mmCIF file of the N, C-alpha and C atoms, coordinates in Angstrom:
data_MODEL
# 
_entry.id   MODEL 
# 
loop_
_atom_site.group_PDB 
_atom_site.id 
_atom_site.type_symbol 
_atom_site.label_atom_id 
_atom_site.label_alt_id 
_atom_site.label_comp_id 
_atom_site.label_asym_id 
_atom_site.label_entity_id 
_atom_site.label_seq_id 
_atom_site.pdbx_PDB_ins_code 
_atom_site.Cartn_x 
_atom_site.Cartn_y 
_atom_site.Cartn_z 
_atom_site.occupancy 
_atom_site.B_iso_or_equiv 
_atom_site.pdbx_formal_charge 
_atom_site.auth_seq_id 
_atom_site.auth_comp_id 
_atom_site.auth_asym_id 
_atom_site.auth_atom_id 
_atom_site.pdbx_PDB_model_num 
ATOM 1   N N  . MET A 1 1  ? -11.657 -16.453 -16.183 1.00 0.00 ? 1  MET A N  1 
ATOM 2   C CA . MET A 1 1  ? -12.695 -16.777 -15.241 1.00 0.00 ? 1  MET A CA 1 
ATOM 3   C C  . MET A 1 1  ? -12.670 -18.265 -14.881 1.00 0.00 ? 1  MET A C  1 
ATOM 4   N N  . ASN A 1 2  ? -12.054 -19.055 -15.730 1.00 0.00 ? 2  ASN A N  1 
ATOM 5   C CA . ASN A 1 2  ? -11.976 -20.487 -15.453 1.00 0.00 ? 2  ASN A CA 1 
ATOM 6   C C  . ASN A 1 2  ? -11.125 -20.805 -14.234 1.00 0.00 ? 2  ASN A C  1 
ATOM 7   N N  . PHE A 1 3  ? -10.187 -19.925 -13.896 1.00 0.00 ? 3  PHE A N  1 
ATOM 8   C CA . PHE A 1 3  ? -9.250  -20.203 -12.818 1.00 0.00 ? 3  PHE A CA 1 
ATOM 9   C C  . PHE A 1 3  ? -9.452  -19.297 -11.604 1.00 0.00 ? 3  PHE A C  1 
ATOM 10  N N  . VAL A 1 4  ? -10.590 -18.657 -11.516 1.00 0.00 ? 4  VAL A N  1 
ATOM 11  C CA . VAL A 1 4  ? -10.841 -17.730 -10.410 1.00 0.00 ? 4  VAL A CA 1 
ATOM 12  C C  . VAL A 1 4  ? -10.756 -18.434 -9.060  1.00 0.00 ? 4  VAL A C  1 
ATOM 13  N N  . GLY A 1 5  ? -11.046 -19.702 -9.007  1.00 0.00 ? 5  GLY A N  1 
ATOM 14  C CA . GLY A 1 5  ? -10.956 -20.445 -7.755  1.00 0.00 ? 5  GLY A CA 1 
ATOM 15  C C  . GLY A 1 5  ? -9.561  -20.499 -7.180  1.00 0.00 ? 5  GLY A C  1 
ATOM 16  N N  . THR A 1 6  ? -8.536  -20.338 -8.028  1.00 0.00 ? 6  THR A N  1 
ATOM 17  C CA . THR A 1 6  ? -7.152  -20.380 -7.540  1.00 0.00 ? 6  THR A CA 1 
ATOM 18  C C  . THR A 1 6  ? -6.761  -19.127 -6.776  1.00 0.00 ? 6  THR A C  1 
ATOM 19  N N  . ILE A 1 7  ? -7.521  -18.058 -6.945  1.00 0.00 ? 7  ILE A N  1 
ATOM 20  C CA . ILE A 1 7  ? -7.214  -16.815 -6.227  1.00 0.00 ? 7  ILE A CA 1 
ATOM 21  C C  . ILE A 1 7  ? -8.301  -16.440 -5.223  1.00 0.00 ? 7  ILE A C  1 
ATOM 22  N N  . ALA A 1 8  ? -9.381  -17.171 -5.208  1.00 0.00 ? 8  ALA A N  1 
ATOM 23  C CA . ALA A 1 8  ? -10.563 -16.784 -4.430  1.00 0.00 ? 8  ALA A CA 1 
ATOM 24  C C  . ALA A 1 8  ? -10.320 -16.694 -2.930  1.00 0.00 ? 8  ALA A C  1 
ATOM 25  N N  . SER A 1 9  ? -9.357  -17.412 -2.403  1.00 0.00 ? 9  SER A N  1 
ATOM 26  C CA . SER A 1 9  ? -9.155  -17.398 -0.956  1.00 0.00 ? 9  SER A CA 1 
ATOM 27  C C  . SER A 1 9  ? -8.239  -16.270 -0.485  1.00 0.00 ? 9  SER A C  1 
ATOM 28  N N  . ARG A 1 10 ? -7.741  -15.482 -1.396  1.00 0.00 ? 10 ARG A N  1 
ATOM 29  C CA . ARG A 1 10 ? -6.813  -14.400 -1.055  1.00 0.00 ? 10 ARG A CA 1 
ATOM 30  C C  . ARG A 1 10 ? -7.540  -13.055 -0.984  1.00 0.00 ? 10 ARG A C  1 
ATOM 31  N N  . SER A 1 11 ? -6.928  -12.119 -0.281  1.00 0.00 ? 11 SER A N  1 
ATOM 32  C CA . SER A 1 11 ? -7.452  -10.755 -0.287  1.00 0.00 ? 11 SER A CA 1 
ATOM 33  C C  . SER A 1 11 ? -7.225  -10.169 -1.671  1.00 0.00 ? 11 SER A C  1 
ATOM 34  N N  . ILE A 1 12 ? -8.293  -9.695  -2.284  1.00 0.00 ? 12 ILE A N  1 
ATOM 35  C CA . ILE A 1 12 ? -8.213  -9.144  -3.638  1.00 0.00 ? 12 ILE A CA 1 
ATOM 36  C C  . ILE A 1 12 ? -8.932  -7.809  -3.653  1.00 0.00 ? 12 ILE A C  1 
ATOM 37  N N  . LEU A 1 13 ? -8.293  -6.831  -4.261  1.00 0.00 ? 13 LEU A N  1 
ATOM 38  C CA . LEU A 1 13 ? -8.896  -5.511  -4.410  1.00 0.00 ? 13 LEU A CA 1 
ATOM 39  C C  . LEU A 1 13 ? -9.214  -5.302  -5.883  1.00 0.00 ? 13 LEU A C  1 
ATOM 40  N N  . PHE A 1 14 ? -10.479 -5.096  -6.190  1.00 0.00 ? 14 PHE A N  1 
ATOM 41  C CA . PHE A 1 14 ? -10.918 -4.784  -7.539  1.00 0.00 ? 14 PHE A CA 1 
ATOM 42  C C  . PHE A 1 14 ? -11.238 -3.306  -7.585  1.00 0.00 ? 14 PHE A C  1 
ATOM 43  N N  . ILE A 1 15 ? -10.678 -2.603  -8.561  1.00 0.00 ? 15 ILE A N  1 
ATOM 44  C CA . ILE A 1 15 ? -10.972 -1.185  -8.746  1.00 0.00 ? 15 ILE A CA 1 
ATOM 45  C C  . ILE A 1 15 ? -11.472 -1.036  -10.174 1.00 0.00 ? 15 ILE A C  1 
ATOM 46  N N  . MET A 1 16 ? -12.634 -0.442  -10.305 1.00 0.00 ? 16 MET A N  1 
ATOM 47  C CA . MET A 1 16 ? -13.185 -0.264  -11.652 1.00 0.00 ? 16 MET A CA 1 
ATOM 48  C C  . MET A 1 16 ? -13.843 1.098   -11.761 1.00 0.00 ? 16 MET A C  1 
ATOM 49  N N  . GLY A 1 17 ? -13.891 1.587   -12.983 1.00 0.00 ? 17 GLY A N  1 
ATOM 50  C CA . GLY A 1 17 ? -14.583 2.829   -13.249 1.00 0.00 ? 17 GLY A CA 1 
ATOM 51  C C  . GLY A 1 17 ? -16.076 2.601   -13.367 1.00 0.00 ? 17 GLY A C  1 
ATOM 52  N N  . GLU A 1 18 ? -16.838 3.531   -12.859 1.00 0.00 ? 18 GLU A N  1 
ATOM 53  C CA . GLU A 1 18 ? -18.295 3.445   -12.928 1.00 0.00 ? 18 GLU A CA 1 
ATOM 54  C C  . GLU A 1 18 ? -18.779 3.296   -14.374 1.00 0.00 ? 18 GLU A C  1 
ATOM 55  N N  . ASN A 1 19 ? -18.082 3.943   -15.294 1.00 0.00 ? 19 ASN A N  1 
ATOM 56  C CA . ASN A 1 19 ? -18.484 3.938   -16.703 1.00 0.00 ? 19 ASN A CA 1 
ATOM 57  C C  . ASN A 1 19 ? -17.588 3.069   -17.581 1.00 0.00 ? 19 ASN A C  1 
ATOM 58  N N  . ALA A 1 20 ? -16.885 2.139   -16.986 1.00 0.00 ? 20 ALA A N  1 
ATOM 59  C CA . ALA A 1 20 ? -15.984 1.270   -17.747 1.00 0.00 ? 20 ALA A CA 1 
ATOM 60  C C  . ALA A 1 20 ? -16.773 0.325   -18.636 1.00 0.00 ? 20 ALA A C  1 
ATOM 61  N N  . HIS A 1 21 ? -16.314 0.163   -19.859 1.00 0.00 ? 21 HIS A N  1 
ATOM 62  C CA . HIS A 1 21 ? -16.980 -0.776  -20.765 1.00 0.00 ? 21 HIS A CA 1 
ATOM 63  C C  . HIS A 1 21 ? -16.824 -2.218  -20.282 1.00 0.00 ? 21 HIS A C  1 
ATOM 64  N N  . SER A 1 22 ? -15.809 -2.458  -19.481 1.00 0.00 ? 22 SER A N  1 
ATOM 65  C CA . SER A 1 22 ? -15.535 -3.807  -18.959 1.00 0.00 ? 22 SER A CA 1 
ATOM 66  C C  . SER A 1 22 ? -16.101 -4.022  -17.552 1.00 0.00 ? 22 SER A C  1 
ATOM 67  N N  . ARG A 1 23 ? -16.932 -3.130  -17.098 1.00 0.00 ? 23 ARG A N  1 
ATOM 68  C CA . ARG A 1 23 ? -17.443 -3.190  -15.731 1.00 0.00 ? 23 ARG A CA 1 
ATOM 69  C C  . ARG A 1 23 ? -18.108 -4.539  -15.418 1.00 0.00 ? 23 ARG A C  1 
ATOM 70  N N  . TYR A 1 24 ? -18.865 -5.058  -16.349 1.00 0.00 ? 24 TYR A N  1 
ATOM 71  C CA . TYR A 1 24 ? -19.585 -6.309  -16.099 1.00 0.00 ? 24 TYR A CA 1 
ATOM 72  C C  . TYR A 1 24 ? -18.636 -7.467  -15.812 1.00 0.00 ? 24 TYR A C  1 
ATOM 73  N N  . VAL A 1 25 ? -17.454 -7.455  -16.426 1.00 0.00 ? 25 VAL A N  1 
ATOM 74  C CA . VAL A 1 25 ? -16.479 -8.524  -16.186 1.00 0.00 ? 25 VAL A CA 1 
ATOM 75  C C  . VAL A 1 25 ? -15.966 -8.446  -14.754 1.00 0.00 ? 25 VAL A C  1 
ATOM 76  N N  . THR A 1 26 ? -15.628 -7.256  -14.308 1.00 0.00 ? 26 THR A N  1 
ATOM 77  C CA . THR A 1 26 ? -15.150 -7.069  -12.940 1.00 0.00 ? 26 THR A CA 1 
ATOM 78  C C  . THR A 1 26 ? -16.221 -7.475  -11.939 1.00 0.00 ? 26 THR A C  1 
ATOM 79  N N  . GLU A 1 27 ? -17.447 -7.082  -12.184 1.00 0.00 ? 27 GLU A N  1 
ATOM 80  C CA . GLU A 1 27 ? -18.532 -7.440  -11.276 1.00 0.00 ? 27 GLU A CA 1 
ATOM 81  C C  . GLU A 1 27 ? -18.758 -8.951  -11.242 1.00 0.00 ? 27 GLU A C  1 
ATOM 82  N N  . ASP A 1 28 ? -18.687 -9.584  -12.403 1.00 0.00 ? 28 ASP A N  1 
ATOM 83  C CA . ASP A 1 28 ? -18.862 -11.044 -12.456 1.00 0.00 ? 28 ASP A CA 1 
ATOM 84  C C  . ASP A 1 28 ? -17.773 -11.768 -11.676 1.00 0.00 ? 28 ASP A C  1 
ATOM 85  N N  . ILE A 1 29 ? -16.524 -11.348 -11.874 1.00 0.00 ? 29 ILE A N  1 
ATOM 86  C CA . ILE A 1 29 ? -15.415 -12.001 -11.166 1.00 0.00 ? 29 ILE A CA 1 
ATOM 87  C C  . ILE A 1 29 ? -15.497 -11.717 -9.673  1.00 0.00 ? 29 ILE A C  1 
ATOM 88  N N  . PHE A 1 30 ? -15.834 -10.490 -9.308  1.00 0.00 ? 30 PHE A N  1 
ATOM 89  C CA . PHE A 1 30 ? -15.984 -10.159 -7.890  1.00 0.00 ? 30 PHE A CA 1 
ATOM 90  C C  . PHE A 1 30 ? -17.051 -11.033 -7.247  1.00 0.00 ? 30 PHE A C  1 
ATOM 91  N N  . ASP A 1 31 ? -18.157 -11.232 -7.931  1.00 0.00 ? 31 ASP A N  1 
ATOM 92  C CA . ASP A 1 31 ? -19.221 -12.094 -7.401  1.00 0.00 ? 31 ASP A CA 1 
ATOM 93  C C  . ASP A 1 31 ? -18.728 -13.530 -7.225  1.00 0.00 ? 31 ASP A C  1 
ATOM 94  N N  . MET A 1 32 ? -17.871 -13.981 -8.125  1.00 0.00 ? 32 MET A N  1 
ATOM 95  C CA . MET A 1 32 ? -17.331 -15.335 -8.038  1.00 0.00 ? 32 MET A CA 1 
ATOM 96  C C  . MET A 1 32 ? -16.348 -15.484 -6.874  1.00 0.00 ? 32 MET A C  1 
ATOM 97  N N  . VAL A 1 33 ? -15.557 -14.443 -6.634  1.00 0.00 ? 33 VAL A N  1 
ATOM 98  C CA . VAL A 1 33 ? -14.527 -14.477 -5.588  1.00 0.00 ? 33 VAL A CA 1 
ATOM 99  C C  . VAL A 1 33 ? -15.138 -14.313 -4.212  1.00 0.00 ? 33 VAL A C  1 
ATOM 100 N N  . GLY A 1 34 ? -16.027 -13.334 -4.053  1.00 0.00 ? 34 GLY A N  1 
ATOM 101 C CA . GLY A 1 34 ? -16.635 -13.077 -2.748  1.00 0.00 ? 34 GLY A CA 1 
ATOM 102 C C  . GLY A 1 34 ? -15.621 -12.600 -1.732  1.00 0.00 ? 34 GLY A C  1 
ATOM 103 N N  . GLU A 1 35 ? -15.822 -12.955 -0.492  1.00 0.00 ? 35 GLU A N  1 
ATOM 104 C CA . GLU A 1 35 ? -14.924 -12.546 0.595   1.00 0.00 ? 35 GLU A CA 1 
ATOM 105 C C  . GLU A 1 35 ? -13.624 -13.329 0.517   1.00 0.00 ? 35 GLU A C  1 
ATOM 106 N N  . PRO A 1 36 ? -12.503 -12.750 0.790   1.00 0.00 ? 36 PRO A N  1 
ATOM 107 C CA . PRO A 1 36 ? -12.249 -11.424 1.341   1.00 0.00 ? 36 PRO A CA 1 
ATOM 108 C C  . PRO A 1 36 ? -12.018 -10.344 0.281   1.00 0.00 ? 36 PRO A C  1 
ATOM 109 N N  . GLY A 1 37 ? -12.625 -10.505 -0.886  1.00 0.00 ? 37 GLY A N  1 
ATOM 110 C CA . GLY A 1 37 ? -12.466 -9.501  -1.933  1.00 0.00 ? 37 GLY A CA 1 
ATOM 111 C C  . GLY A 1 37 ? -13.114 -8.175  -1.582  1.00 0.00 ? 37 GLY A C  1 
ATOM 112 N N  . GLU A 1 38 ? -12.602 -7.119  -2.211  1.00 0.00 ? 38 GLU A N  1 
ATOM 113 C CA . GLU A 1 38 ? -13.140 -5.776  -1.993  1.00 0.00 ? 38 GLU A CA 1 
ATOM 114 C C  . GLU A 1 38 ? -13.303 -5.120  -3.355  1.00 0.00 ? 38 GLU A C  1 
ATOM 115 N N  . LEU A 1 39 ? -14.421 -4.468  -3.565  1.00 0.00 ? 39 LEU A N  1 
ATOM 116 C CA . LEU A 1 39 ? -14.712 -3.806  -4.834  1.00 0.00 ? 39 LEU A CA 1 
ATOM 117 C C  . LEU A 1 39 ? -14.827 -2.309  -4.624  1.00 0.00 ? 39 LEU A C  1 
ATOM 118 N N  . VAL A 1 40 ? -14.055 -1.556  -5.398  1.00 0.00 ? 40 VAL A N  1 
ATOM 119 C CA . VAL A 1 40 ? -14.107 -0.097  -5.355  1.00 0.00 ? 40 VAL A CA 1 
ATOM 120 C C  . VAL A 1 40 ? -14.578 0.379   -6.727  1.00 0.00 ? 40 VAL A C  1 
ATOM 121 N N  . VAL A 1 41 ? -15.651 1.144   -6.749  1.00 0.00 ? 41 VAL A N  1 
ATOM 122 C CA . VAL A 1 41 ? -16.178 1.716   -7.987  1.00 0.00 ? 41 VAL A CA 1 
ATOM 123 C C  . VAL A 1 41 ? -15.878 3.211   -7.962  1.00 0.00 ? 41 VAL A C  1 
ATOM 124 N N  . VAL A 1 42 ? -15.114 3.671   -8.936  1.00 0.00 ? 42 VAL A N  1 
ATOM 125 C CA . VAL A 1 42 ? -14.716 5.077   -8.997  1.00 0.00 ? 42 VAL A CA 1 
ATOM 126 C C  . VAL A 1 42 ? -15.763 5.836   -9.809  1.00 0.00 ? 42 VAL A C  1 
ATOM 127 N N  . SER A 1 43 ? -16.452 6.737   -9.144  1.00 0.00 ? 43 SER A N  1 
ATOM 128 C CA . SER A 1 43 ? -17.530 7.510   -9.770  1.00 0.00 ? 43 SER A CA 1 
ATOM 129 C C  . SER A 1 43 ? -17.024 8.306   -10.971 1.00 0.00 ? 43 SER A C  1 
ATOM 130 N N  . GLY A 1 44 ? -17.769 8.197   -12.070 1.00 0.00 ? 44 GLY A N  1 
ATOM 131 C CA . GLY A 1 44 ? -17.471 8.980   -13.265 1.00 0.00 ? 44 GLY A CA 1 
ATOM 132 C C  . GLY A 1 44 ? -16.298 8.494   -14.086 1.00 0.00 ? 44 GLY A C  1 
ATOM 133 N N  . ALA A 1 45 ? -15.598 7.474   -13.636 1.00 0.00 ? 45 ALA A N  1 
ATOM 134 C CA . ALA A 1 45 ? -14.393 7.016   -14.335 1.00 0.00 ? 45 ALA A CA 1 
ATOM 135 C C  . ALA A 1 45 ? -14.711 5.966   -15.388 1.00 0.00 ? 45 ALA A C  1 
ATOM 136 N N  . ARG A 1 46 ? -13.938 6.012   -16.462 1.00 0.00 ? 46 ARG A N  1 
ATOM 137 C CA . ARG A 1 46 ? -13.936 4.959   -17.460 1.00 0.00 ? 46 ARG A CA 1 
ATOM 138 C C  . ARG A 1 46 ? -12.741 4.055   -17.165 1.00 0.00 ? 46 ARG A C  1 
ATOM 139 N N  . HIS A 1 47 ? -12.646 2.959   -17.857 1.00 0.00 ? 47 HIS A N  1 
ATOM 140 C CA . HIS A 1 47 ? -11.534 2.026   -17.651 1.00 0.00 ? 47 HIS A CA 1 
ATOM 141 C C  . HIS A 1 47 ? -10.180 2.738   -17.793 1.00 0.00 ? 47 HIS A C  1 
ATOM 142 N N  . ILE A 1 48 ? -10.006 3.466   -18.879 1.00 0.00 ? 48 ILE A N  1 
ATOM 143 C CA . ILE A 1 48 ? -8.712  4.081   -19.154 1.00 0.00 ? 48 ILE A CA 1 
ATOM 144 C C  . ILE A 1 48 ? -8.384  5.238   -18.220 1.00 0.00 ? 48 ILE A C  1 
ATOM 145 N N  . ASP A 1 49 ? -9.379  5.823   -17.582 1.00 0.00 ? 49 ASP A N  1 
ATOM 146 C CA . ASP A 1 49 ? -9.118  6.911   -16.640 1.00 0.00 ? 49 ASP A CA 1 
ATOM 147 C C  . ASP A 1 49 ? -8.271  6.451   -15.464 1.00 0.00 ? 49 ASP A C  1 
ATOM 148 N N  . LEU A 1 50 ? -8.357  5.176   -15.133 1.00 0.00 ? 50 LEU A N  1 
ATOM 149 C CA . LEU A 1 50 ? -7.646  4.671   -13.960 1.00 0.00 ? 50 LEU A CA 1 
ATOM 150 C C  . LEU A 1 50 ? -6.197  4.313   -14.256 1.00 0.00 ? 50 LEU A C  1 
ATOM 151 N N  . TYR A 1 51 ? -5.732  4.551   -15.485 1.00 0.00 ? 51 TYR A N  1 
ATOM 152 C CA . TYR A 1 51 ? -4.323  4.350   -15.820 1.00 0.00 ? 51 TYR A CA 1 
ATOM 153 C C  . TYR A 1 51 ? -3.479  5.550   -15.401 1.00 0.00 ? 51 TYR A C  1 
ATOM 154 N N  . ASP A 1 52 ? -3.942  6.749   -15.761 1.00 0.00 ? 52 ASP A N  1 
ATOM 155 C CA . ASP A 1 52 ? -3.080  7.905   -15.522 1.00 0.00 ? 52 ASP A CA 1 
ATOM 156 C C  . ASP A 1 52 ? -3.796  9.170   -15.055 1.00 0.00 ? 52 ASP A C  1 
ATOM 157 N N  . ARG A 1 53 ? -5.073  9.092   -14.795 1.00 0.00 ? 53 ARG A N  1 
ATOM 158 C CA . ARG A 1 53 ? -5.791  10.242  -14.239 1.00 0.00 ? 53 ARG A CA 1 
ATOM 159 C C  . ARG A 1 53 ? -5.616  10.197  -12.721 1.00 0.00 ? 53 ARG A C  1 
ATOM 160 N N  . VAL A 1 54 ? -4.510  10.741  -12.241 1.00 0.00 ? 54 VAL A N  1 
ATOM 161 C CA . VAL A 1 54 ? -4.172  10.623  -10.827 1.00 0.00 ? 54 VAL A CA 1 
ATOM 162 C C  . VAL A 1 54 ? -5.231  11.246  -9.912  1.00 0.00 ? 54 VAL A C  1 
ATOM 163 N N  . ASP A 1 55 ? -6.049  12.132  -10.463 1.00 0.00 ? 55 ASP A N  1 
ATOM 164 C CA . ASP A 1 55 ? -7.128  12.709  -9.666  1.00 0.00 ? 55 ASP A CA 1 
ATOM 165 C C  . ASP A 1 55 ? -8.273  11.717  -9.460  1.00 0.00 ? 55 ASP A C  1 
ATOM 166 N N  . MET A 1 56 ? -8.298  10.630  -10.240 1.00 0.00 ? 56 MET A N  1 
ATOM 167 C CA . MET A 1 56 ? -9.378  9.642   -10.137 1.00 0.00 ? 56 MET A CA 1 
ATOM 168 C C  . MET A 1 56 ? -8.928  8.336   -9.487  1.00 0.00 ? 56 MET A C  1 
ATOM 169 N N  . ILE A 1 57 ? -7.639  8.101   -9.442  1.00 0.00 ? 57 ILE A N  1 
ATOM 170 C CA . ILE A 1 57 ? -7.130  6.856   -8.874  1.00 0.00 ? 57 ILE A CA 1 
ATOM 171 C C  . ILE A 1 57 ? -7.299  6.901   -7.352  1.00 0.00 ? 57 ILE A C  1 
ATOM 172 N N  . PRO A 1 58 ? -7.940  5.898   -6.766  1.00 0.00 ? 58 PRO A N  1 
ATOM 173 C CA . PRO A 1 58 ? -8.204  5.915   -5.315  1.00 0.00 ? 58 PRO A CA 1 
ATOM 174 C C  . PRO A 1 58 ? -6.986  5.456   -4.504  1.00 0.00 ? 58 PRO A C  1 
ATOM 175 N N  . PHE A 1 59 ? -5.981  6.310   -4.454  1.00 0.00 ? 59 PHE A N  1 
ATOM 176 C CA . PHE A 1 59 ? -4.737  5.968   -3.761  1.00 0.00 ? 59 PHE A CA 1 
ATOM 177 C C  . PHE A 1 59 ? -4.966  5.642   -2.292  1.00 0.00 ? 59 PHE A C  1 
ATOM 178 N N  . ASP A 1 60 ? -5.930  6.292   -1.673  1.00 0.00 ? 60 ASP A N  1 
ATOM 179 C CA . ASP A 1 60 ? -6.207  6.007   -0.264  1.00 0.00 ? 60 ASP A CA 1 
ATOM 180 C C  . ASP A 1 60 ? -6.673  4.565   -0.080  1.00 0.00 ? 60 ASP A C  1 
ATOM 181 N N  . ARG A 1 61 ? -7.499  4.073   -0.996  1.00 0.00 ? 61 ARG A N  1 
ATOM 182 C CA . ARG A 1 61 ? -7.973  2.685   -0.916  1.00 0.00 ? 61 ARG A CA 1 
ATOM 183 C C  . ARG A 1 61 ? -6.849  1.698   -1.217  1.00 0.00 ? 61 ARG A C  1 
ATOM 184 N N  . LEU A 1 62 ? -5.989  2.042   -2.168  1.00 0.00 ? 62 LEU A N  1 
ATOM 185 C CA . LEU A 1 62 ? -4.831  1.196   -2.474  1.00 0.00 ? 62 LEU A CA 1 
ATOM 186 C C  . LEU A 1 62 ? -3.906  1.108   -1.267  1.00 0.00 ? 62 LEU A C  1 
ATOM 187 N N  . ASN A 1 63 ? -3.632  2.237   -0.655  1.00 0.00 ? 63 ASN A N  1 
ATOM 188 C CA . ASN A 1 63 ? -2.753  2.266   0.510   1.00 0.00 ? 63 ASN A CA 1 
ATOM 189 C C  . ASN A 1 63 ? -3.343  1.445   1.657   1.00 0.00 ? 63 ASN A C  1 
ATOM 190 N N  . ALA A 1 64 ? -4.624  1.624   1.924   1.00 0.00 ? 64 ALA A N  1 
ATOM 191 C CA . ALA A 1 64 ? -5.269  0.881   3.013   1.00 0.00 ? 64 ALA A CA 1 
ATOM 192 C C  . ALA A 1 64 ? -5.241  -0.618  2.741   1.00 0.00 ? 64 ALA A C  1 
ATOM 193 N N  . PHE A 1 65 ? -5.535  -1.011  1.507   1.00 0.00 ? 65 PHE A N  1 
ATOM 194 C CA . PHE A 1 65 ? -5.555  -2.423  1.159   1.00 0.00 ? 65 PHE A CA 1 
ATOM 195 C C  . PHE A 1 65 ? -4.173  -3.051  1.321   1.00 0.00 ? 65 PHE A C  1 
ATOM 196 N N  . PHE A 1 66 ? -3.157  -2.418  0.735   1.00 0.00 ? 66 PHE A N  1 
ATOM 197 C CA . PHE A 1 66 ? -1.817  -3.009  0.798   1.00 0.00 ? 66 PHE A CA 1 
ATOM 198 C C  . PHE A 1 66 ? -1.226  -2.962  2.205   1.00 0.00 ? 66 PHE A C  1 
ATOM 199 N N  . SER A 1 67 ? -1.565  -1.935  2.958   1.00 0.00 ? 67 SER A N  1 
ATOM 200 C CA . SER A 1 67 ? -1.087  -1.873  4.352   1.00 0.00 ? 67 SER A CA 1 
ATOM 201 C C  . SER A 1 67 ? -1.625  -3.045  5.165   1.00 0.00 ? 67 SER A C  1 
ATOM 202 N N  . LYS A 1 68 ? -2.863  -3.423  4.904   1.00 0.00 ? 68 LYS A N  1 
ATOM 203 C CA . LYS A 1 68 ? -3.482  -4.530  5.616   1.00 0.00 ? 68 LYS A CA 1 
ATOM 204 C C  . LYS A 1 68 ? -3.054  -5.879  5.037   1.00 0.00 ? 68 LYS A C  1 
ATOM 205 N N  . ALA A 1 69 ? -3.068  -6.019  3.729   1.00 0.00 ? 69 ALA A N  1 
ATOM 206 C CA . ALA A 1 69 ? -2.821  -7.300  3.076   1.00 0.00 ? 69 ALA A CA 1 
ATOM 207 C C  . ALA A 1 69 ? -1.355  -7.735  3.107   1.00 0.00 ? 69 ALA A C  1 
ATOM 208 N N  . LEU A 1 70 ? -0.450  -6.805  3.233   1.00 0.00 ? 70 LEU A N  1 
ATOM 209 C CA . LEU A 1 70 ? 0.972   -7.139  3.190   1.00 0.00 ? 70 LEU A CA 1 
ATOM 210 C C  . LEU A 1 70 ? 1.651   -7.096  4.549   1.00 0.00 ? 70 LEU A C  1 
ATOM 211 N N  . LYS A 1 71 ? 0.871   -7.229  5.594   1.00 0.00 ? 71 LYS A N  1 
ATOM 212 C CA . LYS A 1 71 ? 1.446   -7.236  6.950   1.00 0.00 ? 71 LYS A CA 1 
ATOM 213 C C  . LYS A 1 71 ? 2.346   -8.422  7.127   1.00 0.00 ? 71 LYS A C  1 
# 
């Protein structure tokens, strides 16, 4: 969190599970970064669900973000 200013001006996509034990950290960093950051909260997901539960990973949001950010 000490170096969040070094990335704050870039497009950043945060994806977190609604029930993640680390949710507060993601929310804190997102609040620090602000725009042009984007926060996606996956309903019912825990932190570890977003590693390999392909039914919970928001691939559509990842695709949209990278399509725009990597032009």
